[in-house]
C-alpha positions in Angstrom: 3.9 -13.3 41.2 3.8 -10.3 38.9 1.0 -9.9 36.1 1.4 -9.3 32.6 0.6 -5.6 31.4 -2.7 -5.1 29.5 -2.2 -2.1 27.2 -5.0 0.3 26.9 -5.6 1.8 23.6 -8.0 4.7 23.5 -9.7 5.6 20.2 -12.1 8.3 21.5 -10.5 10.8 19.3 -10.7 8.7 16.2 -13.4 6.0 16.3 -15.3 7.8 19.0 -15.3 11.1 17.0 -17.2 9.1 14.3 -20.4 9.1 16.3 -22.8 11.5 14.5 -22.1 15.0 15.9 -19.2 14.2 17.9 -16.6 15.7 15.5 -14.1 17.9 17.6 -12.0 20.9 17.0 -8.3 20.8 17.4 -8.4 22.6 20.7 -11.0 20.2 21.9 -9.0 17.1 20.9 -6.0 18.6 22.6 -8.1 19.0 25.9 -9.2 15.3 25.7 -5.7 14.1 24.9 -4.2 15.8 27.8 -6.8 14.2 30.1 -6.2 10.8 28.5 -2.5 11.3 29.4 -3.5 12.0 33.0 -5.6 8.8 32.9 -2.4 7.1 31.8 -3.7 5.3 28.8 -0.9 3.6 26.8 -1.9 4.6 23.3 -3.9 7.7 22.0 -5.3 7.1 18.6 -5.4 10.8 17.8 -7.3 10.6 14.5 -7.0 9.7 10.9 -4.4 12.0 9.3 -5.5 11.6 5.7 -9.1 12.5 6.5 -8.6 16.2 6.2 -6.0 18.9 6.9 -7.7 19.6 10.1 -7.4 16.1 11.3 -3.7 16.1 10.2 -3.1 19.4 12.2 -5.0 17.9 15.4 -2.8 14.8 15.4 0.5 16.8 14.8 -0.5 19.2 17.7 -1.2 16.1 20.0 2.1 14.5 18.8 3.9 17.7 19.9 2.2 18.0 23.2 1.8 14.5 24.6 4.8 12.9 26.3 3.8 9.9 28.3 1.5 8.1 26.1 2.1 6.8 22.5 0.4 9.0 19.8 -1.1 7.0 16.8 -2.8 7.8 13.5 -4.9 5.6 11.7 -4.2 4.9 8.0 -5.7 2.7 5.2 -3.2 0.3 3.6 -2.2 2.8 0.9 0.7 5.0 0.4 -1.0 8.3 0.7 -2.6 7.4 4.0 0.5 6.0 5.5 2.7 9.0 4.4 0.2 11.5 6.0 0.1 9.4 9.2 3.8 9.1 9.3 4.3 12.8 9.0 1.6 13.6 11.5 3.2 11.6 14.4 6.8 12.5 13.5 7.1 14.9 16.5 5.7 12.5 19.0 8.0 11.1 21.8 6.5 7.7 20.8 4.6 7.6 17.8 2.7 4.6 16.0 1.1 4.1 12.6 -2.0 1.9 12.6 -3.0 0.6 9.2 -5.7 -1.7 8.1 -7.3 -3.4 5.2 -10.6 -5.5 5.1 -10.0 -9.5 5.2 -13.7 -10.8 5.1 -15.0 -12.2 2.0 -17.8 -9.7 1.7 -15.6 -6.8 2.0 -12.9 -8.0 -0.1 -15.4 -8.9 -2.9 -18.0 -6.0 -2.5 -15.8 -3.2 -1.3 -12.2 -3.5 -2.1 -12.9 -5.7 -5.3 -9.6 -7.4 -4.6 -8.5 -11.1 -4.6 -7.2 -12.6 -1.3 -3.7 -12.5 -2.6 -3.9 -8.9 -3.4 -5.0 -8.1 0.0 -2.0 -10.0 1.4 0.3 -8.1 -0.8 -1.2 -4.8 0.0 -1.1 -5.4 3.6 2.7 -6.3 3.6 3.4 -3.3 1.4 1.6 -1.0 3.9 3.3 -2.4 7.1 6.7 -2.2 5.3 6.1 1.6 4.3 4.9 2.5 7.7 8.1 1.1 9.3 10.0 3.8 7.4 8.2 6.4 9.8 8.2 4.3 13.0 9.2 1.0 14.4 5.9 0.8 16.1 3.6 -0.4 13.5 0.1 -1.8 14.2 -2.0 -3.8 11.6 -5.8 -4.6 11.8 -7.7 -7.1 9.6 -10.9 -5.3 9.1 -14.0 -7.2 9.6 -11.8 -10.1 11.2 -14.9 -11.3 12.9 -16.4 -12.4 9.7 -13.1 -13.5 8.1 -12.2 -17.0 7.1 -9.8 -18.3 9.6 -7.2 -19.9 7.2 -6.9 -16.6 5.3 -6.8 -14.6 8.4 -3.9 -16.7 9.7 -1.9 -16.2 6.4 -2.5 -12.5 6.5 -1.4 -12.0 10.1 1.7 -14.2 9.6 2.8 -12.2 6.6 2.4 -8.7 8.4 4.2 -9.9 11.5 6.9 -11.0 9.4 6.9 -7.6 7.6 7.4 -5.9 11.0 4.0 -5.2 12.5 4.5 -5.0 16.3 0.7 -5.3 17.1 -1.9 -7.2 15.4 -5.4 -5.9 16.2 -8.2 -8.2 15.6 -11.4 -6.1 14.7 -15.0 -7.2 15.3 -16.0 -4.2 13.0 -19.6 -4.9 12.9 -20.1 -6.1 16.4 -21.2 -9.6 15.1 -19.4 -11.8 17.6 -20.4 -13.3 21.1 -17.7 -13.9 23.9 -17.2 -17.6 23.5 -16.7 -17.4 19.8 -14.4 -14.2 20.1 -12.2 -15.8 22.8 -11.9 -19.1 20.9 -10.7 -17.1 17.7 -8.0 -15.4 19.6 -6.8 -18.8 21.2 -6.9 -20.3 17.6 -5.0 -17.5 16.0 -2.3 -17.6 18.5 -1.9 -21.2 18.2 -2.0 -21.3 14.4 0.0 -18.3 13.4 3.7 -19.5 13.5 5.3 -16.2 14.5 2.4 -15.0 16.8 4.9 -14.6 19.8 6.5 -11.8 17.9 3.5 -9.4 18.3 1.1 -8.0 20.7 -2.3 -9.3 20.1 -5.1 -6.7 20.3 -8.8 -6.7 20.2 -11.1 -3.9 18.9 -14.8 -4.6 19.5 -18.1 -2.9 18.5 -21.2 -2.9 20.5 -23.9 -3.6 18.1 -25.2 -6.6 20.1 -24.3 -4.9 23.4 -21.1 -7.3 23.8 -18.4 -5.1 23.0 -16.9 -5.2 26.6 -17.7 -8.9 27.2 -15.9 -9.7 23.9 -12.9 -7.7 24.8 -12.6 -9.3 28.0 -13.0 -12.9 26.4 -10.0 -12.0 24.1 -8.0 -10.9 27.1 -8.6 -14.2 28.9 -7.4 -15.9 25.7 -4.0 -13.8 25.2 -5.0 -10.4 24.0 -2.7 -7.8 25.7 -4.1 -4.7 24.2 -7.7 -3.6 24.3 -8.9 -0.8 21.9 -11.8 1.2 23.6 -13.3 4.6 23.9 -14.3 6.7 26.9 -18.1 6.2 27.6 -18.2 3.5 24.9 -18.4 6.4 22.4 -18.3 5.4 18.7 -20.1 4.6 15.5 -23.6 3.0 15.5 -23.9 1.5 19.0 -20.3 2.5 19.8 -17.1 0.6 21.0 -16.0 -1.1 24.0 -16.1 1.2 27.1 -12.7 1.9 28.5 -14.0 2.4 32.0 -15.8 -0.9 32.0 -12.9 -2.9 30.6 -10.5 -1.3 33.1 -12.6 -1.9 36.1 -13.5 -5.4 35.2 -9.8 -6.4 35.2 -9.1 -4.4 38.3 -12.2 -5.9 40.2 -11.7 -9.5 39.2 -8.0 -9.8 39.6 -8.8 -13.5 40.6 -9.7 -14.2 37.1 -7.6 -12.0 34.8 -3.7 -12.7 34.8 -3.3 -9.0 33.7 -3.3 -5.3 35.1 -3.5 -2.0 33.6 -1.5 1.1 34.2 -4.6 3.2 34.3 -5.0 5.8 37.1 -8.7 4.9 37.8 -9.4 8.0 39.8 -9.2 9.9 36.6 -12.1 7.9 35.0 -15.0 10.1 36.0 -13.2 13.3 35.2 -12.4 12.0 31.8 -15.9 10.8 31.2 -17.4 14.3 32.1 -14.9 16.1 29.9 -15.7 13.9 26.8 -19.5 14.1 27.5 -19.2 18.0 27.8 -17.2 18.3 24.6 -19.0 15.7 22.4 -22.6 16.5 23.7 -23.1 12.9 24.5 -24.8 12.8 27.8 -23.9 9.6 30.1 -27.0 7.8 30.8 -27.7 7.6 34.5 -27.6 3.9 34.8 -24.3 3.6 32.7 -21.8 1.3 34.6 -18.8 3.2 36.4 -19.6 6.7 35.3 -23.4 7.1 35.3 -24.9 9.3 38.0 -26.7 6.2 39.6 -23.7 3.8 39.4 -23.1 4.0 43.2 -26.8 5.0 44.0 -28.9 2.7 46.2 -32.6 3.0 46.3 -33.9 -0.1 47.8 -34.2 -0.1 51.5 -32.5 -3.5 51.7 -29.5 -2.4 49.7 -29.3 0.9 51.7 -29.3 -1.0 55.1 -26.7 -3.5 53.7 -24.3 -0.7 52.5 -24.6 1.1 55.8 -23.6 -1.9 57.7 -20.9 -2.9 55.4 -20.2 -1.3 52.0 -19.2 -4.5 50.2 -22.5 -6.1 50.7 -23.8 -4.3 47.7 -20.8 -2.5 46.3 -18.0 -4.4 44.4 -15.9 -1.0 43.8 -15.4 1.9 45.8 -16.8 5.2 44.1 -13.7 7.3 45.1 -11.4 4.6 43.3 -12.9 5.7 39.8 -13.1 9.4 40.6 -16.4 10.0 42.1 -16.4 12.3 45.2 -18.7 14.5 47.1 -18.9 17.8 45.2 -16.4 20.2 46.8 -16.7 23.9 46.4 -14.1 24.8 44.0 -14.3 28.6 43.9 -16.5 31.3 45.3 -17.5 34.8 44.5 -14.6 36.2 46.5 -12.1 34.1 44.7 -9.5 35.9 42.7 -8.2 35.8 39.0 -5.0 33.9 39.9 -7.1 31.2 41.8 -9.5 31.0 38.9 -6.5 30.6 36.5 -4.9 27.7 38.9 -8.2 25.9 39.1 -8.5 25.8 35.3 -5.0 24.5 35.0 -5.9 21.8 37.4 -8.8 20.7 35.2 -6.6 20.6 32.3 -8.2 23.8 30.6 -5.8 26.1 28.9 -7.1 29.3 27.2 -5.7 30.7 24.2 -5.0 34.2 25.4 -5.1 36.6 28.4 -8.2 38.1 26.7 -9.8 34.8 26.8 -8.9 34.3 30.3 -10.3 37.7 31.3 -13.6 37.1 29.6 -14.0 33.6 31.3 -13.1 35.2 34.7 -15.8 37.9 34.2 -18.4 35.2 33.3 -17.2 33.3 36.4 -17.9 36.5 38.5 -21.4 36.8 36.9 -22.1 33.0 37.6 -20.9 33.4 41.3 -23.5 36.2 41.7 -26.1 33.8 40.5 -25.1 30.5 42.1 -24.2 30.0 45.8 -21.8 27.0 45.1 -19.7 26.7 41.9 -18.1 23.1 41.1 -15.6 21.8 38.7 -18.3 20.8 36.2 -19.7 24.6 36.2 -16.3 25.8 35.4 -15.9 23.4 32.5 -19.3 24.4 31.1 -18.4 28.0 31.8 -15.3 28.4 29.8 -16.7 26.5 26.7 -17.5 29.7 25.1 -13.9 30.9 25.4 -12.4 27.7 23.8 -14.5 28.5 20.7 -11.9 29.3 17.9 -12.8 33.0 16.9 -12.6 32.3 13.0 -15.4 29.6 13.3 -17.8 31.9 15.6 -19.9 33.2 12.8 -23.0 33.6 15.1 -22.8 35.0 18.6 -25.5 35.7 21.1 -25.3 39.4 22.5 -28.5 39.9 24.3 -31.9 38.1 24.8 -35.4 38.8 26.2 -38.0 36.2 26.5 -41.6 36.6 27.3 -44.1 33.7 28.3 -47.4 34.1 29.8 -50.5 31.8 30.2 -52.9 32.3 27.3 -50.2 34.4 25.2 -47.9 33.0 22.5 -44.3 33.0 24.0 -42.0 35.5 22.3 -38.1 35.6 22.0 -36.2 38.9 21.2 -32.6 38.4 20.4 -29.6 40.5 19.4 -27.0 38.4 17.6 -23.6 39.1 16.1 -23.7 37.7 12.5 -20.3 37.8 10.7 -19.3 40.7 13.0 -22.4 42.8 12.7 -25.3 43.1 15.3 -28.8 42.2 14.2 -32.1 42.1 16.1 -34.7 39.6 15.5 -37.8 38.4 17.3 -40.4 35.5 16.8 -43.1 33.7 18.5 -43.4 29.9 19.0 -45.3 27.0 20.9 -42.8 27.7 23.9 -40.0 29.8 24.8 -37.3 27.4 23.4 -39.3 27.0 20.1 -39.6 30.9 19.9 -36.0 31.2 20.5 -34.9 28.8 17.8 -37.4 30.4 15.3 -35.9 33.8 15.9 -32.5 32.4 15.2 -33.4 30.8 12.1 -35.1 34.0 10.8 -31.5 35.4 10.5 -29.7 32.2 9.7 -31.9 30.5 7.4 -29.8 27.5 7.7 -32.3 24.9 6.5 -31.0 22.5 9.0 -33.1 19.7 10.6 -33.3 19.6 14.5 -32.5 16.0 15.3 -31.9 16.4 19.0 -32.7 18.8 21.9 -31.5 17.6 25.2 -31.2 19.4 28.7 -29.1 18.2 31.5 -28.4 19.7 35.0 -24.6 20.0 35.3 -24.9 19.9 39.2 -27.7 19.7 41.8 -30.0 22.4 43.0 -32.5 24.7 41.5 -29.7 27.3 40.7 -27.7 24.6 38.8 -26.5 25.5 35.4 -28.5 23.7 32.6 -26.2 22.2 29.9 -28.2 21.9 26.4 -27.4 19.8 23.4 -28.6 20.6 20.1 -28.0 18.3 17.1 -28.4 19.6 13.7 -28.5 17.9 10.3 -27.8 19.5 6.9 -26.7 18.1 3.5 -25.6 14.8 5.2 -23.6 16.5 7.9 -24.5 16.1 11.4 -23.2 18.2 14.2 -23.7 18.7 18.0 -23.9 22.2 19.7 -23.6 22.8 23.5 -24.6 25.7 25.6 -24.5 26.3 29.4 -26.3 28.8 31.5 -28.4 29.1 34.7 -31.1 30.4 32.4 -32.1 27.3 30.3 -33.4 29.3 27.4 -30.1 31.2 27.1 -28.3 27.9 27.3 -30.6 26.6 24.4 -29.9 29.8 22.3 -26.0 29.1 22.8 -26.3 25.5 21.9 -28.1 26.2 18.7 -25.8 28.9 17.7 -22.8 26.6 18.5 -24.1 24.0 16.2 -24.8 26.5 13.5 -21.1 27.7 13.7 -20.0 24.1 13.3 -22.3 23.8 10.2 -21.1 27.1 8.8 -17.3 26.4 9.4 -16.9 22.5 9.2 -15.7 20.5 6.2 -16.7 17.1 5.2 -14.6 14.2 6.9 -13.6 10.7 5.6 -14.6 8.4 8.4 -13.8 4.8 7.7 -15.0 2.2 10.0 -12.9 -0.1 11.9 
């Protein structure tokens, strides 16, 4: 007996990007979108077209590039937003407009200042307008988890009648628990007269740590689309984790009457790419994609796995993309092999000059590091993926001195707006000295919120990947840098964050 299809709607590029500091450039969004297509997600929510010209351009570029997944743009229930969304997705092979309006009493009264009747009228108008751009329209009642059931039924019946093909029930504030959320879906599908004319979708936030559990409860009660993100990225505590939802459904086929079209072997590569671009490091004990997800420390567990893997493992590591690190390239590898490998990793550099620069850096790394893995290459080319016009600060040369009993010193040569400048400073440690030296020139006035170091691969010669989070005037950005010298990686990360502060514009981030 064949099972129903569970659609996977990925909102990493929209809701995930709303994580503090996770804003991405157009090129970074394109890289992730291509990987999501390899992962075979059904829908890619590429952004919120009305938020900024940059977001509009990124959605448009993704719509022009992606062929196998539906490309979606979010829009509030007003003409301006919907027109922007419709124009942004116009080039897509398959495009969707996703419009929403709040339906809970607290949102209608305190935020929208609209009556329930006005909300229904606005929702219907929004769906009707969106259908002028695409037949694939999705509607979400924002904060559905705290909405009154009678009113929710009225809204959903009206938008389905107006032509919404998907109705997405949003637990915007992560308030619900699985039993209640599952029962809500069951009730809505029973009480909305035209419920059979739309796909029912669930969108859960993780404020109580229940986003995945709630999503699965919805699936068991008729939801046939799950909105989720890679690594559970998203505002506040994040969204339902794509990899956990997908693998729960795949692993427990005895319980779920559905199956996804996801290529699960692409889960780990996608997780790593999103982590590298956003700077959000995956915790080691994270299900499915954490470094310890398939590790066994207990002697009892080790003995059981050696005798029969299924004694302590319910999934095969290779099924989600884990594999023994394979040597990808070596110091004798040529430029063509390097270019081919980058293409396999979904990395496209903007020009031959960028490729040549990346290849030169690869050769330098090969002289320092005996084995070079895929993760090394992804980190290595990050500098070449920076758009030139936003690279106001660039590290040219560095020298660090640290000796017991002496204050550590950093001497840097930086390119600032195209001209080279030297600066030096002391600090409580070499990283502190490095950041103080940079600030002598930049004088950004930004607050350092996070400094994190992560080894990209194993071994003492591993590249260190550093994440720096800066905040200024209400804006929060992440910067990343990688190098076998952790102080150099730190300098790169700090400068990367400063470049984002220098070039970035404010973004409008609605919650859903």
